[in-house]
N, C-alpha and C positions, 0 to 999 in steps of 0.2 A: 370204595370201602368206607363204611361209616365208622366213626369213632365211638367207642362205647362210653359208658358213664365214667368208668375209672380213668380211661384215657383223657376224657374231657376235663375231669377234675384235676388230674395231674398237670395237663397242659395249661389249664387256667391258673393254677398255683405258680407254675414257673413263669408264665407271662406276667403275673402280678408282681412277682419278685423282681423281674427285670424292669417293670414299669415304675416301681417305687425305689429302685436301687439308688437313684440320685438323691433322694430326700430321706427315706427311712433308713437306708444303709448306714450312713455315718452315725445316726442316733442310736441304732441298735448296737453298733460296735462300741460306742461310748458307754452305753448301759452295761455292756459285757466287760468293760474295763480295757478294751482294746482301743488304743489311741494312735495318733500319728498323723502327720501331714498327708500321707498317702491316701487317707480316706476322702480327702477333697477331690481326688481324681475320679471318684464315682459320679461327679457332675457330668462326666462325658456321656453318661447314659441318658441325660435329660432330653436330647432331641428325639430319642426313640420312644419316649414315654407315651405319647398319644397312640402310636401304633401298637405298642404292647398292651395298653389299656383296652384298645378295641379288640385285640386278640383275646384278652381275658374275658371280656363281656361275651364274645362269640362262644368261647369254650364253656363258660358257665351256663350260657343259654342252651347249648347243645346238651349238657348234662341235665339241666332242668327239663328239657323236652323229652329226653330219654326216660326220665323218672316219672314225670307227671302227665305228659300228653300223648306219648306213643303207646299204641296197643302192644302188649307183650304177646308174643307167640311162643308159648311154652307147652310142652307135652305134659300131661298129668304125671306127677311123680318127679319131675325135674326140680332142681333147687330153685329155679327162677319162678316156679309156680307157687311157691310158699309165700304167704302174705308177710311172714316174719322177715324174709330176705329183703323184700321190697321196702318194708318199714326201716330196716337197718340201713339200707342204701340211702334212703331219704334223710335219715338222721345224719349219716356221714356227709351227705351233700351239704346240709346246713352247717355242720361243724367246720367244714372246709370253706364254705362260701362266706361266712361271717368274718373270719380274719382276712380273707382276700378283699372283701369290700373295705375293711379298715385300712388295708395297705393301699388300695386304690385311691381312697379319699385322704390319705395322709398329707398331701400337699395343702389341703384346705385348713388343717389344724396344726401343721408343723410349726408355725410361728409361736404357738403356745409353749413349745419345748425349747426354742432357741432364744 
């Protein structure tokens, strides 16, 4: 069973959140005004970061493939046959992919915030 574009995007976002929980999590909580020593426990996610990063790349790649490379089989009159629907899906993909890439690369520029 193939994962659709929406499923790929959702899975990519969740994997990116898991991959960056060790680094971006405490900073996000701090910016929201939530503090405490318990935030340092998020470092426990660090060993899983490479695996979750790889999952994120796979899921975003699957969404990109579904939107740009795969031929669509739609009957005339279906919603997927409309160019507007495909354009909106591509816009949503880039609106999701940009923050996900920022989360994945957070460890590279995290020292600027700490």
